[in-house]
C-alpha positions as CSV (number, residue, x, y, z in Angstrom):
1,M,-137.3,137.2,33.7
2,N,-140.3,139.2,33.6
3,Q,-139.9,143.2,33.9
4,I,-140.9,145.1,37.3
5,I,-141.4,148.6,37.6
6,Y,-141.7,150.2,40.5
7,L,-143.7,153.3,40.0
8,L,-143.4,155.9,43.2
9,R,-145.0,159.4,43.5
10,H,-143.3,162.6,44.7
11,G,-144.1,163.4,48.7
12,E,-146.3,166.3,49.6
13,T,-145.3,169.8,48.5
14,E,-146.1,172.8,49.6
15,F,-148.4,173.3,46.7
16,N,-150.1,170.2,47.8
17,T,-151.3,171.3,50.9
18,Q,-152.6,174.4,49.6
19,G,-154.6,172.7,47.0
20,R,-152.5,174.3,44.3
21,Y,-152.7,172.6,40.8
22,Q,-148.6,172.3,40.1
23,G,-148.2,171.2,36.4
24,V,-144.8,171.7,35.5
25,L,-144.5,174.4,38.1
26,D,-142.7,173.5,41.8
27,S,-142.8,173.9,45.4
28,S,-140.6,172.5,47.9
29,L,-141.2,169.3,49.7
30,T,-142.8,169.7,52.9
31,D,-141.6,167.9,56.4
32,V,-144.8,165.2,56.0
33,G,-143.6,165.0,52.3
34,I,-140.1,164.0,53.0
35,D,-141.4,161.3,55.8
36,Q,-143.5,159.8,53.2
37,V,-141.0,159.3,50.6
38,R,-138.7,157.5,53.2
39,Q,-141.5,155.5,54.7
40,N,-141.9,154.5,51.1
41,A,-138.1,154.1,50.4
42,N,-137.9,151.7,53.6
43,V,-140.5,149.4,52.1
44,L,-139.0,149.7,48.4
45,K,-135.5,148.2,49.8
46,S,-136.7,145.8,51.1
47,L,-138.4,144.5,48.2
48,I,-135.7,145.2,45.8
49,G,-132.6,143.5,46.9
50,N,-129.2,144.6,45.3
51,P,-130.2,148.5,44.3
52,H,-127.6,148.0,41.6
53,E,-129.5,145.6,39.5
54,W,-131.9,148.7,39.1
55,K,-132.4,151.4,36.9
56,V,-133.4,154.4,38.7
57,V,-135.2,157.1,36.5
58,S,-136.9,160.4,37.5
59,S,-139.1,163.1,36.2
60,P,-136.7,166.0,35.8
61,L,-139.0,168.4,38.0
62,G,-137.3,169.6,41.5
63,R,-140.1,167.9,43.7
64,A,-139.5,164.2,42.0
65,L,-135.6,165.0,42.0
66,K,-135.2,165.7,45.7
67,S,-137.4,162.9,46.4
68,T,-135.3,160.7,44.2
69,E,-133.0,161.5,46.4
70,I,-134.1,160.3,49.0
71,I,-134.9,157.4,48.2
72,C,-131.4,156.6,46.6
73,D,-129.9,157.4,50.2
74,V,-132.6,154.9,51.6
75,I,-131.8,152.1,49.1
76,G,-127.8,152.7,48.4
77,Y,-128.7,153.9,44.9
78,D,-125.4,156.2,43.5
79,V,-127.4,159.4,42.8
80,N,-125.6,160.5,40.2
81,K,-126.3,157.4,38.4
82,V,-130.3,158.4,38.2
83,E,-131.6,159.5,34.9
84,Q,-134.3,161.9,34.3
85,D,-136.5,161.4,31.8
86,N,-139.1,164.4,30.5
87,R,-141.7,161.8,29.4
88,L,-142.0,161.2,33.2
89,T,-143.0,165.0,34.0
90,E,-146.2,165.7,35.0
91,V,-149.2,167.0,32.9
92,D,-148.6,170.8,32.2
93,V,-152.1,172.3,33.4
94,G,-151.2,175.3,31.3
95,H,-152.2,178.5,32.7
96,W,-153.6,176.9,35.5
97,A,-150.7,176.2,37.1
98,G,-150.5,177.3,40.7
99,L,-154.0,178.2,41.1
100,T,-156.3,176.4,43.3
101,T,-159.8,175.0,42.0
102,R,-161.7,177.9,43.2
103,E,-159.6,180.6,41.3
104,I,-159.4,178.3,38.5
105,E,-163.9,178.1,38.3
106,K,-163.9,182.1,39.1
107,S,-161.8,182.9,36.1
108,W,-162.9,179.8,33.7
109,P,-166.5,178.9,34.6
110,S,-167.3,177.7,31.2
111,L,-164.3,175.2,31.4
112,F,-165.6,173.2,34.1
113,K,-168.7,172.4,32.0
114,N,-169.4,168.8,30.4
115,S,-166.3,168.1,32.3
116,D,-165.7,166.2,35.7
117,V,-163.8,166.0,38.8
118,Y,-161.3,163.7,36.9
119,N,-160.9,164.9,33.1
120,W,-161.3,168.5,33.6
121,Y,-157.6,169.1,34.2
122,F,-157.4,168.5,30.5
123,N,-159.4,171.5,29.6
124,A,-156.6,174.2,31.1
125,P,-155.7,176.7,28.6
126,N,-152.3,176.0,27.0
127,G,-152.6,173.1,28.4
128,E,-151.7,169.5,27.7
129,S,-154.3,167.2,26.0
130,Y,-154.7,163.5,27.3
131,D,-153.8,162.1,24.5
132,A,-150.2,164.0,24.3
133,V,-149.5,162.6,27.9
134,V,-150.9,159.2,26.8
135,N,-148.4,159.4,23.9
136,R,-145.4,160.2,25.6
137,L,-145.6,157.6,28.6
138,T,-146.6,155.0,25.8
139,H,-143.0,156.1,23.9
140,W,-141.2,156.0,27.5
141,L,-142.6,152.1,28.1
142,E,-141.8,150.9,24.7
143,S,-138.3,152.9,25.8
144,I,-137.7,150.5,28.3
145,Q,-139.1,147.3,27.1
146,Q,-135.5,145.3,27.2
147,E,-134.5,146.9,31.2
148,Q,-135.7,143.8,33.6
149,K,-135.3,146.3,36.9
150,I,-136.7,149.9,37.0
151,I,-137.2,152.0,39.6
152,A,-139.2,155.4,38.4
153,V,-140.3,158.3,40.1
154,S,-142.7,160.8,38.9
155,H,-146.3,162.5,39.6
156,G,-150.0,162.1,40.6
157,L,-151.7,162.5,37.5
158,T,-149.1,161.2,35.3
159,G,-148.6,158.4,37.4
160,R,-152.5,157.5,37.1
161,I,-152.2,157.9,33.5
162,L,-149.2,155.6,33.2
163,R,-150.7,152.3,35.3
164,G,-153.6,153.2,33.4
165,I,-151.8,152.7,29.9
166,Y,-149.9,149.4,31.2
167,A,-153.2,147.9,33.0
168,G,-155.2,149.3,29.3
169,L,-158.1,150.9,31.2
170,E,-160.0,153.2,29.2
171,K,-159.4,156.9,30.2
172,E,-162.6,157.5,32.5
173,N,-161.2,154.3,34.4
174,A,-157.4,155.4,34.6
175,L,-157.9,158.9,36.0
176,K,-159.9,157.6,38.9
177,L,-157.1,155.6,39.8
178,E,-155.6,156.6,43.4
179,V,-152.8,159.0,44.1
180,A,-151.9,158.9,47.2
181,Q,-148.0,159.7,48.3
182,D,-147.7,157.2,50.7
183,V,-147.9,154.2,49.0
184,F,-146.2,152.8,45.9
185,F,-146.9,150.5,42.8
186,K,-145.6,147.7,41.2
187,L,-146.4,147.0,37.9
188,S,-145.4,143.3,36.2
189,N,-147.1,140.9,33.6
190,K,-149.5,143.8,33.1
191,T,-150.3,143.9,36.6
192,I,-150.7,146.4,39.5
193,H,-150.3,146.1,42.9
194,R,-150.3,148.5,45.1
195,I,-147.6,148.3,48.1
196,S,-147.9,150.4,51.2
197,I,-145.9,149.8,54.5
198,D,-148.3,147.3,55.5
199,F,-147.8,145.3,52.5
200,D,-151.4,144.2,52.3
201,D,-152.9,146.4,49.5
202,F,-153.5,144.9,46.0
203,Y,-155.7,145.5,43.2
């Protein structure tokens, strides 16, 4: 049997609505975010069959754990069996955590030079490098090779990079992948399927 990974992002947070970069900081899910997670979880429930045949793993950050709790409630999975894995944590943006793009650009204008909207995160003082993120996510993928059915809850930028590794994409293409919070992804046979409430979007 081929391995299947369902990869979900946490729902919208207060920081998301303010345009603030969270990194390893945290903020609460909004009501919209809670609804997003529930909608995704209902679609997921229709796809997985018996939830007890699956391994559920989450980033240890609060917004991911809250989303995982909602997912478990919807699909009928014991939340106490959820595994937390630091390798699924969001990219650490160092001193930029909690700031908006405008605040960052004002204080560190030189760090925006020779960069673009997709890769500037990795210029953050005390932040995590792209290669470091690739390394930890590659190790995670290798560590679950013997698992057939995985539900993973992670983050926007981390999810982009994880899908990029899985599909063998170059950095510039991986960082352009979608990070919407009302869809999730099925990873199987080195192919990524985009799953929405309409079931009709694939790439």
